C-alpha positions as YAML, in Angstrom:
chain: A
units: angstrom
residues:
- id: 1
  name: MET
  ca: [111.83, 57.18, 99.01]
- id: 2
  name: SER
  ca: [109.39, 56.23, 101.69]
- id: 3
  name: LEU
  ca: [106.61, 58.40, 102.13]
- id: 4
  name: GLU
  ca: [107.35, 60.60, 105.16]
- id: 5
  name: SER
  ca: [110.25, 61.81, 102.90]
- id: 6
  name: VAL
  ca: [108.03, 62.48, 99.81]
- id: 7
  name: VAL
  ca: [105.69, 64.22, 102.35]
- id: 8
  name: GLN
  ca: [108.53, 65.87, 103.67]
- id: 9
  name: VAL
  ca: [109.87, 67.18, 100.32]
- id: 10
  name: ILE
  ca: [106.43, 68.21, 99.38]
- id: 11
  name: LEU
  ca: [106.29, 70.39, 102.67]
- id: 12
  name: ASP
  ca: [109.39, 71.43, 101.98]
- id: 13
  name: ARG
  ca: [108.71, 72.75, 98.51]
- id: 14
  name: GLY
  ca: [105.50, 74.25, 99.62]
- id: 15
  name: ALA
  ca: [107.02, 76.29, 102.47]
- id: 16
  name: ALA
  ca: [109.76, 77.64, 99.97]
- id: 17
  name: GLU
  ca: [107.34, 78.41, 97.57]
- id: 18
  name: ALA
  ca: [104.69, 80.27, 100.35]
- id: 19
  name: SER
  ca: [108.09, 82.19, 101.00]
- id: 20
  name: GLN
  ca: [108.45, 83.31, 97.51]
- id: 21
  name: ILE
  ca: [104.84, 84.03, 97.32]
- id: 22
  name: LEU
  ca: [104.95, 86.09, 100.63]
- id: 23
  name: ASP
  ca: [108.26, 87.77, 99.81]
- id: 24
  name: ALA
  ca: [106.64, 88.68, 96.27]
- id: 25
  name: ALA
  ca: [103.62, 89.84, 98.16]
- id: 26
  name: ARG
  ca: [105.81, 92.22, 100.28]
- id: 27
  name: ALA
  ca: [107.90, 93.45, 97.37]
- id: 28
  name: GLU
  ca: [104.56, 94.37, 95.54]
- id: 29
  name: ARG
  ca: [102.92, 95.64, 98.84]
- id: 30
  name: GLU
  ca: [106.13, 97.93, 99.10]
- id: 31
  name: ARG
  ca: [106.10, 98.98, 95.63]
- id: 32
  name: MET
  ca: [102.34, 99.80, 95.71]
- id: 33
  name: LEU
  ca: [102.73, 101.91, 98.98]
- id: 34
  name: ALA
  ca: [105.95, 103.93, 97.38]
- id: 35
  name: GLU
  ca: [103.47, 104.64, 94.23]
- id: 36
  name: VAL
  ca: [100.51, 105.75, 96.53]
- id: 37
  name: LEU
  ca: [102.94, 107.91, 98.78]
- id: 38
  name: ALA
  ca: [104.71, 108.97, 95.18]
- id: 39
  name: ASP
  ca: [101.06, 109.95, 94.07]
- id: 40
  name: ALA
  ca: [99.79, 111.49, 97.72]
- id: 41
  name: ALA
  ca: [102.94, 114.18, 97.51]
- id: 42
  name: LYS
  ca: [102.44, 115.14, 94.30]
- id: 43
  name: ALA
  ca: [98.81, 115.64, 94.67]
- id: 44
  name: LEU
  ca: [99.57, 117.49, 98.16]
- id: 45
  name: ALA
  ca: [102.55, 119.62, 95.79]
- id: 46
  name: GLU
  ca: [99.95, 120.49, 93.13]
- id: 47
  name: THR
  ca: [96.99, 121.27, 95.90]
- id: 48
  name: GLU
  ca: [100.01, 123.52, 97.60]
- id: 49
  name: ALA
  ca: [100.61, 125.39, 94.26]
- id: 50
  name: SER
  ca: [96.89, 125.29, 93.66]
- id: 51
  name: ALA
  ca: [96.29, 126.99, 97.10]
- id: 52
  name: ARG
  ca: [99.27, 129.51, 96.52]
- id: 53
  name: ALA
  ca: [98.43, 130.54, 93.22]
- id: 54
  name: GLU
  ca: [94.99, 131.35, 94.18]
- id: 55
  name: ALA
  ca: [95.85, 133.32, 97.45]
- id: 56
  name: GLU
  ca: [97.93, 135.37, 95.05]
- id: 57
  name: ARG
  ca: [95.39, 136.00, 92.67]
- id: 58
  name: LYS
  ca: [93.21, 136.90, 95.60]
- id: 59
  name: ARG
  ca: [95.71, 139.40, 97.08]
- id: 60
  name: VAL
  ca: [96.33, 141.15, 93.81]
- id: 61
  name: GLN
  ca: [92.73, 141.23, 93.02]
- id: 62
  name: SER
  ca: [92.31, 142.71, 96.88]
- id: 63
  name: LEU
  ca: [95.30, 145.23, 96.14]
- id: 64
  name: ALA
  ca: [93.41, 146.33, 92.89]
- id: 65
  name: ARG
  ca: [90.15, 146.54, 94.63]
- id: 66
  name: ALA
  ca: [91.79, 148.87, 97.47]
- id: 67
  name: GLU
  ca: [93.77, 150.67, 94.64]
- id: 68
  name: LEU
  ca: [90.53, 151.80, 92.89]
- id: 69
  name: GLU
  ca: [88.51, 152.38, 96.07]
- id: 70
  name: SER
  ca: [91.57, 154.88, 97.00]
- id: 71
  name: ARG
  ca: [91.38, 156.26, 93.56]
- id: 72
  name: LYS
  ca: [87.45, 156.71, 93.94]
- id: 73
  name: LEU
  ca: [87.96, 158.67, 97.38]
- id: 74
  name: VAL
  ca: [90.87, 161.11, 96.00]
- id: 75
  name: LEU
  ca: [88.75, 161.55, 92.57]
- id: 76
  name: ALA
  ca: [85.73, 162.80, 95.12]
- id: 77
  name: ALA
  ca: [88.13, 164.87, 96.82]
- id: 78
  name: GLN
  ca: [89.64, 166.46, 94.18]
- id: 79
  name: LYS
  ca: [85.73, 166.92, 92.59]
- id: 80
  name: GLU
  ca: [84.39, 168.33, 96.00]
- id: 81
  name: SER
  ca: [87.42, 171.01, 95.73]
- id: 82
  name: LEU
  ca: [87.29, 171.93, 92.08]
- id: 83
  name: ASP
  ca: [83.39, 172.39, 93.04]
- id: 84
  name: GLU
  ca: [84.07, 174.47, 96.02]
- id: 85
  name: VAL
  ca: [86.43, 176.62, 93.74]
- id: 86
  name: TYR
  ca: [83.88, 176.67, 91.17]
- id: 87
  name: ALA
  ca: [81.27, 177.98, 93.60]
- id: 88
  name: GLY
  ca: [83.93, 180.69, 94.85]
- id: 89
  name: ALA
  ca: [84.44, 181.94, 91.82]
- id: 90
  name: LEU
  ca: [80.82, 182.13, 90.64]
- id: 91
  name: ALA
  ca: [79.68, 184.13, 93.71]
- id: 92
  name: HIS
  ca: [82.89, 186.39, 93.23]
- id: 93
  name: LEU
  ca: [81.64, 187.02, 89.88]
- id: 94
  name: GLY
  ca: [78.39, 187.88, 91.57]
- id: 95
  name: GLU
  ca: [80.00, 190.78, 93.38]
- id: 96
  name: LEU
  ca: [82.52, 192.20, 90.80]
- id: 97
  name: PRO
  ca: [83.28, 195.57, 92.25]
- id: 98
  name: ASP
  ca: [83.38, 197.12, 87.98]
- id: 99
  name: ASN
  ca: [80.78, 195.53, 87.09]
- id: 100
  name: THR
  ca: [79.09, 198.46, 85.76]
- id: 101
  name: GLU
  ca: [82.06, 198.63, 83.28]
- id: 102
  name: LEU
  ca: [81.91, 195.02, 82.65]
- id: 103
  name: LEU
  ca: [78.20, 195.28, 81.28]
- id: 104
  name: ARG
  ca: [78.63, 198.58, 79.21]
- id: 105
  name: ARG
  ca: [81.59, 196.67, 77.41]
- id: 106
  name: LEU
  ca: [79.62, 193.44, 76.82]
- id: 107
  name: LEU
  ca: [76.57, 195.55, 75.47]
- id: 108
  name: GLU
  ca: [78.82, 197.68, 73.59]
- id: 109
  name: ALA
  ca: [80.74, 195.02, 71.78]
- id: 110
  name: ASN
  ca: [77.52, 193.32, 71.00]
- id: 111
  name: GLN
  ca: [75.61, 196.26, 70.36]
- id: 112
  name: GLU
  ca: [74.34, 195.44, 66.37]
- id: 113
  name: GLU
  ca: [72.38, 192.52, 68.11]
- id: 114
  name: TRP
  ca: [70.31, 194.51, 70.48]
- id: 115
  name: ARG
  ca: [70.18, 197.76, 68.63]
- id: 116
  name: SER
  ca: [68.43, 196.04, 65.70]
- id: 117
  name: GLY
  ca: [65.46, 195.51, 67.00]
- id: 118
  name: GLY
  ca: [67.09, 192.80, 69.64]
- id: 119
  name: LYS
  ca: [65.69, 192.19, 73.55]
- id: 120
  name: VAL
  ca: [68.48, 192.23, 76.55]
- id: 121
  name: TYR
  ca: [67.87, 190.53, 79.56]
- id: 122
  name: SER
  ca: [69.87, 190.84, 82.80]
- id: 123
  name: ASN
  ca: [69.48, 189.59, 86.45]
- id: 124
  name: PRO
  ca: [67.17, 191.85, 88.80]
- id: 125
  name: ARG
  ca: [70.44, 193.33, 90.54]
- id: 126
  name: ASP
  ca: [71.76, 194.97, 87.28]
- id: 127
  name: GLU
  ca: [68.73, 195.71, 85.77]
- id: 128
  name: PRO
  ca: [69.21, 199.77, 86.50]
- id: 129
  name: VAL
  ca: [72.25, 199.85, 84.77]
- id: 130
  name: VAL
  ca: [71.65, 197.62, 81.61]
- id: 131
  name: ARG
  ca: [67.96, 199.44, 81.28]
- id: 132
  name: LYS
  ca: [70.22, 202.63, 81.06]
- id: 133
  name: ILE
  ca: [72.29, 201.43, 78.40]
- id: 134
  name: VAL
  ca: [69.86, 199.81, 76.30]
- id: 135
  name: GLY
  ca: [66.74, 201.56, 76.94]
- id: 136
  name: SER
  ca: [63.62, 200.30, 75.49]
- id: 137
  name: THR
  ca: [65.20, 197.18, 74.10]
- id: 138
  name: PHE
  ca: [65.45, 195.75, 77.88]
- id: 139
  name: ALA
  ca: [62.87, 192.94, 77.76]
- id: 140
  name: GLY
  ca: [62.96, 191.88, 81.53]
- id: 141
  name: THR
  ca: [65.30, 190.25, 84.22]
- id: 142
  name: ILE
  ca: [66.48, 186.41, 84.20]
- id: 143
  name: GLU
  ca: [68.06, 184.43, 87.28]
- id: 144
  name: CYS
  ca: [71.57, 184.24, 86.74]
- id: 145
  name: VAL
  ca: [74.80, 185.84, 88.86]
- id: 146
  name: GLY
  ca: [75.35, 188.87, 86.53]
- id: 147
  name: GLY
  ca: [75.62, 189.41, 82.82]
- id: 148
  name: VAL
  ca: [73.00, 190.09, 80.34]
- id: 149
  name: VAL
  ca: [71.43, 187.68, 77.29]
- id: 150
  name: ILE
  ca: [70.65, 189.31, 73.89]
- id: 151
  name: GLU
  ca: [68.11, 187.97, 71.98]
- id: 152
  name: SER
  ca: [67.87, 188.71, 68.03]
- id: 153
  name: GLY
  ca: [64.82, 190.83, 66.94]
- id: 154
  name: ASP
  ca: [63.21, 187.77, 65.12]
- id: 155
  name: GLY
  ca: [64.21, 185.71, 68.43]
- id: 156
  name: THR
  ca: [66.19, 183.20, 66.39]
- id: 157
  name: ARG
  ca: [69.58, 184.01, 67.73]
- id: 158
  name: ARG
  ca: [70.41, 184.42, 71.30]
- id: 159
  name: VAL
  ca: [73.68, 185.77, 72.76]
- id: 160
  name: ASP
  ca: [74.50, 183.94, 76.11]
- id: 161
  name: LEU
  ca: [76.83, 186.49, 78.13]
- id: 162
  name: ARG
  ca: [75.74, 185.60, 81.71]
- id: 163
  name: TYR
  ca: [78.63, 185.33, 84.00]
- id: 164
  name: ASP
  ca: [77.44, 181.97, 84.50]
- id: 165
  name: SER
  ca: [77.64, 180.79, 81.14]
- id: 166
  name: ILE
  ca: [80.92, 182.57, 80.21]
- id: 167
  name: LEU
  ca: [82.66, 181.06, 83.68]
- id: 168
  name: ARG
  ca: [81.27, 177.60, 82.57]
- id: 169
  name: ASP
  ca: [82.77, 177.47, 79.14]
- id: 170
  name: VAL
  ca: [86.09, 178.72, 80.73]
- id: 171
  name: TRP
  ca: [85.91, 176.09, 83.17]
- id: 172
  name: ASP
  ca: [84.99, 173.37, 80.86]
- id: 173
  name: ASP
  ca: [88.12, 174.32, 78.65]
- id: 174
  name: ALA
  ca: [90.61, 174.72, 81.82]
- id: 175
  name: VAL
  ca: [89.24, 172.57, 84.43]
- id: 176
  name: LYS
  ca: [91.71, 169.30, 83.01]
- id: 177
  name: GLU
  ca: [94.70, 171.63, 83.47]
- id: 178
  name: VAL
  ca: [93.77, 173.29, 86.73]
- id: 179
  name: ALA
  ca: [93.28, 169.51, 87.99]
- id: 180
  name: GLN
  ca: [96.48, 168.33, 86.47]
- id: 181
  name: THR
  ca: [98.67, 171.68, 87.85]
- id: 182
  name: LEU
  ca: [96.93, 170.74, 91.37]
- id: 183
  name: TRP
  ca: [97.18, 167.22, 91.51]
- id: 184
  name: PRO
  ca: [99.91, 166.17, 89.01]
- id: 185
  name: SER
  ca: [99.82, 162.55, 87.71]
- id: 186
  name: LYS
  ca: [102.69, 160.36, 88.55]
- id: 187
  name: ALA
  ca: [102.72, 158.88, 84.64]
...
């Protein structure tokens, strides 16, 4: 074999080996590219899923916030309506046409409190009526819509029969029921 043929064989082998190395490198490049593309697709899918979950969470929070705000507005309007009803009822109590008879009944029902040295108080408007009924046990006027306050002789006990107090007690007991009647819950 001549030197030229040996060089040719070595060149041919080198070219074949270089071709194999290039083919292997191309295959490795394709494998790595496919792996990177798969990882990117997976990362994109995870990011998209996370973004959708975050968007849904924010949507639910916004809806909950809006619902809470709406409930606050409704409750404020309901409270305002109930306050108006209460104020109207209180004003009506101050203008009762049979006020004298009511005062007489309250004082008669509680006469053991004021007849035994007790004191009776009323508002200035009702003073003449109350003074006429209780005489010298009338102790003065107080600020109220109507009714009386009776204090025991020793000052240890007070019977609050003011219309304001009676309405407040009745109101506190019945306001929930009134509100439920006016605005039934959807439960």
